C-alpha positions, 0 to 999 in steps of 0.5 A: 475547501475544508480542512485539509486532513478531512477533505483529504480523508474523504477524497482517497475513501471516494474512489477505490485507491490501494495507494495514497501517496502524502507530503508530510512535513515533518519537524527536521530537527526532532527526528520523531516527528517525522509526520505533519498533523495532517500527514498524521490525521490522515494515516490515521484515518485511511484504510489504503496503504500510504506514503509518505513523503519528504522532499518530494521533488528530489525523490519525486521520478524516481518513486512515480517509477516504484508506484508505476512499477507496482501497480503494473505489478499488482494488475497483472497479478489479478489478471493472472489469477483470474486466468488462474496461471497462479504461480506467475500471480506469485512472481508479479506479487513478490516482485509488488511487495519487495517494493512495499512490503506492507501492500495489504492488497497485493498481500491479499491476492499471494495469500490467494494464490497461495490458497491456490497451490495448495499452501496454506500457511502461508496463505494464511499466515500473509493473509492474517499480516494482511489484516495486520496491516489494515488494523494497524491503518486504521487507528 
């Protein structure tokens, strides 16, 4: 019930999601219009990574596999950080970011792992990148 963009945004904010996948129905005849109105409004109000898909049926299984791999690597990296196994966590987070380079939570965790291993400059750069991504998503 209600406006789709508002309801999607409300639901996404009420959960603690790291990634939202949403269909994008832009105009195919105009390559500048990639997102439809609803997808654009959702993107403007969310603070988590968002993946917009067209023709979801065609890419469905590959995207599901990629998302599961990203989630699996991210979860494992967080466990490794808690166990203070920072080098292993860094490898998992790098795999995660190879599929989703703008995934701010993974960038933040990678920054934390680098900080703990003494790579302050790298940690600071990753932290700034994650902050910039989050700020851009707020717009």
